[in-house]
C-alpha positions as CSV (number, residue, x, y, z in Angstrom):
1,X,-26.5,17.2,-8.2
2,X,-27.6,17.5,-11.9
3,X,-23.9,18.5,-13.2
4,X,-22.6,15.2,-11.5
5,X,-25.0,13.0,-13.6
6,X,-23.3,13.8,-16.7
7,X,-20.7,11.3,-18.1
8,X,-17.2,11.0,-16.7
9,X,-14.1,9.3,-17.9
10,X,-13.0,6.1,-16.2
11,X,-10.7,3.0,-16.9
12,X,-12.7,-0.2,-17.1
13,X,-11.6,-3.9,-17.3
14,X,-14.3,-5.7,-19.5
15,X,-12.3,-9.0,-19.8
16,X,-9.2,-10.8,-18.4
17,X,-6.0,-11.1,-20.1
18,X,-3.6,-8.5,-18.4
19,X,-3.4,-4.6,-18.1
20,X,-3.6,-4.3,-22.0
21,X,-7.5,-5.1,-21.5
22,X,-7.9,-1.8,-19.7
23,X,-9.9,0.7,-21.6
24,X,-10.6,4.3,-21.0
25,X,-14.1,5.4,-21.7
26,X,-17.0,7.5,-20.6
27,X,-19.4,6.1,-18.2
28,X,-22.3,7.9,-16.0
29,X,-21.0,9.8,-13.2
30,X,-22.4,8.2,-10.0
31,X,-24.7,9.8,-7.4
32,X,-23.8,9.5,-3.8
33,X,-26.3,7.3,-1.7
34,X,-27.3,8.4,1.8
35,X,-24.3,8.4,4.0
36,X,-21.9,8.5,0.9
37,X,-19.9,11.3,-0.5
38,X,-18.9,11.9,-4.2
39,X,-15.3,12.5,-4.5
40,X,-13.7,14.0,-7.4
41,X,-10.5,12.1,-8.1
42,X,-7.4,14.4,-8.7
43,X,-4.7,11.5,-8.5
44,X,-4.7,7.8,-7.9
45,X,-2.3,5.3,-7.3
46,X,-1.4,1.5,-8.6
47,X,-1.2,-1.4,-6.4
48,X,-0.3,-5.0,-7.4
49,X,-3.8,-5.9,-6.6
50,X,-4.9,-4.0,-9.7
51,X,-2.5,-6.0,-11.9
52,X,-3.5,-9.5,-10.3
53,X,-7.2,-8.6,-11.0
54,X,-6.5,-8.0,-14.7
55,X,-4.8,-11.2,-15.1
56,X,-7.6,-13.1,-13.2
57,X,-5.4,-13.8,-10.2
58,X,-8.0,-12.7,-7.6
59,X,-11.0,-14.5,-6.4
60,X,-14.5,-13.8,-7.4
61,X,-13.5,-11.2,-10.1
62,X,-16.8,-9.2,-11.3
63,X,-16.7,-7.8,-14.5
64,X,-16.8,-5.1,-15.9
65,X,-14.4,-4.0,-13.0
66,X,-13.5,-0.4,-12.3
67,X,-10.2,-0.8,-10.3
68,X,-8.3,1.6,-8.2
69,X,-8.1,1.6,-4.2
70,X,-5.9,4.6,-3.6
71,X,-7.3,8.1,-4.5
72,X,-7.1,11.7,-3.4
73,X,-9.3,14.7,-4.4
74,X,-11.9,17.0,-3.5
75,X,-15.4,16.3,-1.9
76,X,-17.8,17.0,-4.9
77,X,-21.3,16.2,-3.4
78,X,-22.9,14.9,-0.2
79,X,-25.4,12.1,0.1
80,X,-28.3,12.6,2.5
81,X,-27.4,12.6,6.2
82,X,-23.7,13.6,5.8
83,X,-22.7,16.5,7.7
84,X,-19.3,16.0,8.7
85,X,-17.8,17.0,5.4
86,X,-18.0,20.0,3.1
87,X,-17.9,20.3,-0.7
88,X,-14.5,21.4,-1.9
89,X,-12.8,19.8,0.9
90,X,-9.4,18.2,-0.1
91,X,-9.3,14.6,1.0
92,X,-7.8,11.2,0.8
93,X,-9.8,7.8,0.7
94,X,-9.4,5.0,3.2
95,X,-9.6,2.0,0.9
96,X,-11.0,-0.6,3.4
97,X,-14.6,-1.1,3.2
98,X,-16.6,-2.4,6.3
99,X,-13.6,-3.2,8.5
100,X,-16.0,-3.8,11.4
101,X,-16.0,-3.0,15.1
102,X,-12.9,-5.0,16.2
103,X,-9.7,-3.0,15.4
104,X,-7.6,-6.4,15.9
105,X,-9.3,-8.4,13.2
106,X,-11.3,-7.3,10.1
107,X,-14.8,-8.4,9.3
108,X,-15.5,-11.4,6.9
109,X,-17.5,-9.0,5.3
110,X,-15.0,-6.5,4.6
111,X,-13.5,-5.6,1.1
112,X,-11.1,-3.3,-0.7
113,X,-12.2,-0.4,-3.0
114,X,-11.9,-1.0,-6.7
115,X,-13.5,-4.3,-7.2
116,X,-16.1,-5.3,-6.5
117,X,-17.1,-1.7,-5.6
118,X,-16.1,0.9,-8.3
119,X,-12.7,2.2,-7.5
120,X,-10.6,5.2,-8.0
121,X,-9.5,5.0,-11.7
122,X,-12.2,7.4,-12.6
123,X,-12.8,11.0,-12.4
124,X,-15.3,10.6,-9.6
125,X,-16.1,7.8,-7.1
126,X,-18.6,7.3,-4.4
127,X,-17.3,6.2,-1.1
128,X,-19.0,6.0,2.5
129,X,-18.3,9.3,4.4
130,X,-16.6,7.3,7.1
131,X,-13.8,6.4,4.5
132,X,-13.0,9.9,3.8
133,X,-10.2,11.9,5.7
134,X,-8.7,15.2,5.4
135,X,-5.7,15.3,3.1
136,X,-2.3,16.4,4.9
137,X,-2.2,20.0,3.9
138,X,1.5,19.9,2.9
139,X,1.0,17.0,0.4
140,X,0.2,17.3,-3.3
141,X,-2.8,15.3,-4.6
142,X,-0.2,13.0,-6.3
143,X,1.7,12.5,-3.0
144,X,-1.5,11.9,-1.0
145,X,-2.8,9.5,-3.6
146,X,0.4,7.4,-3.1
147,X,-0.4,6.8,0.7
148,X,-3.8,4.8,1.4
149,X,-3.1,1.1,0.7
150,X,0.8,1.1,0.9
151,X,1.0,3.2,4.0
152,X,-1.8,1.5,5.7
153,X,-0.4,-2.0,5.2
154,X,3.0,-0.7,6.3
155,X,1.9,0.9,9.3
156,X,-0.1,-2.1,10.7
157,X,2.8,-4.4,10.0
158,X,5.3,-2.4,11.8
159,X,3.4,-0.8,14.7
160,X,-0.1,-2.6,15.4
161,X,1.4,-6.1,14.7
162,X,5.1,-5.8,14.7
163,X,5.3,-3.4,17.9
164,X,8.3,-1.5,16.6
165,X,10.0,0.2,19.4
166,X,12.5,3.1,19.2
167,X,16.1,2.0,18.8
168,X,15.2,-1.5,17.4
169,X,16.6,-2.8,14.2
170,X,14.3,-3.5,11.3
171,X,15.2,-5.8,8.3
172,X,13.4,-4.6,5.1
173,X,13.9,-7.1,2.5
174,X,13.1,-5.7,-1.1
175,X,13.4,-2.1,-0.6
176,X,11.7,-0.1,-3.4
177,X,8.3,-1.8,-3.5
178,X,5.5,0.5,-2.6
179,X,4.8,-0.9,1.1
180,X,8.4,-1.5,1.7
181,X,9.3,1.9,1.0
182,X,6.8,3.1,3.5
183,X,8.0,0.5,6.0
184,X,11.6,2.2,5.7
185,X,10.1,5.7,6.0
186,X,8.0,4.9,9.1
187,X,10.7,3.0,10.9
188,X,13.1,5.7,10.5
189,X,10.8,8.3,11.7
190,X,10.1,6.0,14.8
191,X,13.8,6.1,15.7
192,X,14.4,2.6,14.3
193,X,17.8,1.3,12.6
194,X,17.0,0.0,9.3
195,X,18.8,-2.7,7.1
196,X,17.4,-2.6,3.6
197,X,18.1,-5.3,0.8
198,X,17.6,-5.1,-2.9
199,X,19.0,-6.6,-6.2
200,X,19.3,-3.2,-7.6
201,X,22.2,-0.9,-6.8
202,X,19.9,2.2,-8.0
203,X,17.2,1.2,-5.3
204,X,19.8,0.7,-2.7
205,X,21.3,4.3,-3.2
206,X,17.5,5.7,-3.0
207,X,17.1,3.5,0.1
208,X,20.2,5.1,1.7
209,X,18.8,8.6,0.8
210,X,15.5,7.8,2.7
211,X,17.8,6.9,5.8
212,X,18.6,3.2,5.5
213,X,21.5,2.5,8.0
214,X,22.7,-0.6,5.9
215,X,21.8,-1.3,2.3
216,X,22.8,-4.7,0.7
217,X,22.5,-6.3,-2.6
218,X,21.4,-9.8,-2.6
219,X,21.9,-10.4,-6.1
220,X,25.6,-9.8,-5.7
221,X,26.0,-11.5,-2.6
222,X,24.1,-14.7,-2.2
223,X,25.3,-14.9,1.6
224,X,23.8,-11.2,2.3
225,X,22.3,-12.7,5.5
226,X,25.8,-13.3,7.1
227,X,26.2,-9.6,6.6
228,X,23.0,-8.8,8.3
229,X,23.8,-11.2,11.2
230,X,27.2,-9.4,11.7
231,X,25.4,-5.9,11.8
232,X,22.6,-7.2,13.9
233,X,21.1,-8.1,16.2
234,X,17.8,-7.8,14.2
235,X,14.6,-7.3,16.2
236,X,11.9,-7.1,13.5
237,X,11.7,-8.4,9.7
238,X,8.7,-7.1,7.7
239,X,8.3,-9.2,4.6
240,X,6.0,-9.7,1.7
241,X,7.7,-12.2,-0.3
242,X,8.4,-15.4,1.5
243,X,10.5,-18.0,-0.4
244,X,14.2,-18.1,0.1
245,X,14.0,-14.3,1.6
246,X,11.8,-15.6,4.4
247,X,14.2,-18.6,5.1
248,X,17.1,-16.3,5.4
249,X,15.2,-13.7,7.4
250,X,14.5,-16.3,10.0
251,X,18.0,-16.9,10.6
252,X,19.2,-13.4,11.3
253,X,16.4,-12.5,13.9
254,X,17.5,-12.4,17.5
255,X,16.3,-14.6,19.9
256,X,12.6,-13.7,21.1
257,X,12.5,-11.4,17.8
258,X,9.3,-10.8,15.4
259,X,8.8,-11.7,11.9
260,X,5.8,-9.8,10.2
261,X,4.3,-11.2,6.8
262,X,1.9,-9.2,4.8
263,X,2.1,-10.9,1.6
264,X,3.5,-14.1,-0.3
265,X,4.9,-13.2,-3.7
266,X,6.8,-16.6,-3.3
267,X,4.5,-18.7,-1.2
268,X,6.7,-21.7,-0.8
269,X,9.5,-21.3,1.7
270,X,11.9,-24.1,3.0
271,X,11.7,-22.9,6.5
272,X,13.9,-24.6,9.1
273,X,11.8,-24.9,12.1
274,X,14.8,-25.2,14.5
275,X,15.3,-21.5,14.2
276,X,11.6,-20.9,15.0
277,X,11.4,-22.8,18.2
278,X,15.0,-22.7,19.5
279,X,15.1,-18.9,19.2
280,X,11.4,-18.5,20.3
281,X,10.6,-16.2,17.4
282,X,7.2,-14.7,16.8
283,X,5.9,-15.2,13.1
284,X,2.9,-12.7,12.7
285,X,0.4,-12.2,9.7
286,X,-0.8,-8.7,9.0
287,X,-3.1,-7.4,6.2
288,X,-4.5,-3.9,5.4
289,X,-5.5,-2.1,8.4
290,X,-8.4,-0.7,10.5
291,X,-9.6,2.7,10.6
292,X,-7.5,3.4,13.6
293,X,-4.5,2.3,11.8
294,X,-5.3,4.7,9.0
295,X,-5.8,7.6,11.1
296,X,-2.6,7.1,13.1
297,X,-0.5,6.5,9.7
298,X,-2.1,9.7,8.2
299,X,-0.9,11.4,11.5
300,X,2.7,10.5,10.6
301,X,2.4,12.8,7.5
302,X,1.3,15.8,9.6
303,X,4.7,15.8,10.9
304,X,6.1,16.8,7.4
305,X,6.8,13.3,6.2
306,X,6.3,12.8,2.4
307,X,6.0,9.4,0.5
308,X,8.4,8.2,-2.1
309,X,6.5,8.7,-5.4
310,X,8.2,6.8,-8.3
311,X,6.6,8.4,-11.3
312,X,3.4,10.3,-12.3
313,X,1.6,8.9,-15.3
314,X,-1.4,10.4,-17.0
315,X,-4.5,8.2,-16.5
316,X,-4.4,7.7,-20.2
317,X,-1.0,6.0,-19.8
318,X,-2.2,3.4,-17.3
319,X,-1.0,0.4,-19.4
320,X,2.5,1.8,-19.5
321,X,2.3,2.5,-15.7
322,X,1.1,-1.1,-15.0
323,X,4.0,-2.5,-17.0
324,X,6.4,-0.4,-14.9
325,X,5.0,-1.8,-11.9
326,X,5.0,-5.4,-13.3
327,X,8.8,-5.1,-14.3
328,X,9.5,-4.0,-10.6
329,X,11.2,-0.9,-12.0
330,X,10.0,1.4,-9.6
331,X,11.0,2.8,-6.3
332,X,8.0,3.9,-4.3
333,X,4.4,4.4,-5.5
334,X,3.5,4.7,-9.2
335,X,0.8,7.4,-9.3
336,X,-1.9,8.2,-12.0
337,X,-3.3,11.7,-12.6
338,X,-6.1,13.3,-14.4
């Protein structure tokens, strides 16, 4: 273990005020406690959670913070009692800590890697051994790092909570974001029909390339829901924004259909209750995912699926990478590499 006690490079947040406050510096390399593994991070990926923390838009922020929930790399060292893994193994990290024993509901003690626990924006990170899974062999480290939080959230929303079935139609508002891109990919692989919306023609073209059956520009057509309704019926909506998007989505779902919400970029929505009760819709909340969800999600990639990676930045370019995510310029996941 002596070689792992030397300094490593890491990106830390010492004060709030936005991603410009992130600093690349040298810190001691951690040593794995009993039951943990030390992972050498080859690539990590951004999530909006990281941006929100830098701006103080997250509860109970502990500074200094070492952010980053997504990561892939190699097992560098084992803590006492770990026998299921071997140094040198290529792995991807499950970012939910202490989910609990109930797959249907996370424990109140659960948290996400990358604040308060040190995250993946570093050359090394210690995580519980149960949070380490084999990297899909056909994926690069950059591709594997793009998967964890976004893929996990999309899988649980679509399948565990949304109960998507082959042949159903899924509406994916805001195609291009990290999670929504996974929703599109997973739905198509499951044999569903996908209707995607975006305000960007470039993103709609990429959505079509990934298999979207219908792609609509809501910025150019304020009545896009009428086209969706004409192309329906829609069985399932997976949404993270709320606001007007949610209001219109409720109007296009077939009677008895489902709407799954995993976020709230625009938390206030003028929802007409008539559509809810008259059409007997199910509105379902979803967040992150259990270890069972993560294992099942990774298995989708064993079939040859690849994530949509927007761009790979050097870890030294993390501020520029954060700005790209903040501008919503990306299609798919933004990845950081050492």
